[in-house]
C-alpha positions in Angstrom: -69.2 62.7 -9.5 -66.2 63.0 -7.2 -67.8 60.4 -4.9 -68.1 58.0 -7.8 -64.5 58.4 -8.7 -63.5 58.0 -5.0 -65.7 54.9 -4.7 -64.0 53.3 -7.7 -60.5 54.0 -6.4 -61.4 52.3 -3.1 -63.4 49.4 -4.6 -63.0 46.1 -2.6 -63.8 42.6 -3.8 -66.8 41.3 -2.0 -65.4 37.8 -1.6 -61.8 38.4 -0.7 -62.2 41.8 0.9 -59.1 43.1 -0.9 -58.7 45.9 -3.3 -59.5 45.0 -6.9 -56.7 47.3 -8.0 -53.9 45.7 -6.1 -53.0 43.2 -8.9 -53.6 45.6 -11.8 -50.8 47.3 -13.7 -52.6 50.5 -14.8 -55.7 52.6 -14.0 -57.6 54.3 -16.7 -60.3 57.0 -16.1 -62.4 58.3 -19.0 -64.6 61.4 -18.4 -66.8 63.0 -21.1 -68.9 66.0 -20.3 -69.1 69.8 -20.6 -66.5 71.8 -18.9 -64.9 75.1 -18.1 -61.3 76.1 -17.5 -60.0 73.6 -14.9 -63.3 71.9 -14.3 -65.7 69.4 -15.7 -69.5 69.6 -15.2 -71.3 66.7 -13.6 -74.7 65.4 -14.6 -76.2 67.4 -11.7 -74.6 70.6 -13.0 -71.9 71.0 -10.4 -68.4 71.8 -11.4 -65.7 69.3 -10.4 -62.2 70.7 -10.2 -59.7 68.6 -12.2 -57.1 69.1 -9.4 -59.5 67.2 -7.1 -59.6 64.3 -9.5 -55.8 64.2 -9.7 -55.6 64.3 -5.9 -58.0 61.3 -5.6 -55.7 59.3 -7.8 -52.5 60.4 -6.0 -50.2 57.9 -4.2 -51.5 59.0 -0.8 -55.2 58.5 -1.7 -54.9 55.5 -4.0 -52.1 53.5 -2.5 -53.0 50.3 -4.4 -51.8 52.0 -7.6 -48.7 53.5 -6.1 -45.9 53.5 -8.7 -48.2 52.4 -11.5 -49.4 54.5 -14.4 -52.7 56.3 -14.2 -54.2 57.5 -17.5 -57.0 60.2 -17.5 -58.8 60.7 -20.8 -60.9 63.9 -20.6 -63.2 65.1 -23.4 -64.7 68.5 -22.5 -64.7 72.0 -23.6 -62.5 74.4 -21.6 -64.7 77.5 -21.5 -65.5 80.5 -23.7 -63.1 82.1 -26.1 
């Protein structure tokens, strides 16, 4: 799952060879899955730490969206009670 998010953040237009995100004003990521405290479970059963997702979308790792809002919508449980 982390590879898919990274691939989307780095997506380049096949014709112009430029980032498809460069001219956008906002990035929205929606994830719906099972989870645990601080993680979300991928379809292969592995736990992805949310901090790793946040780091992928940071200014250093996603420079095309530097200074632009990034919205993450997460629907998952957060573990047992």
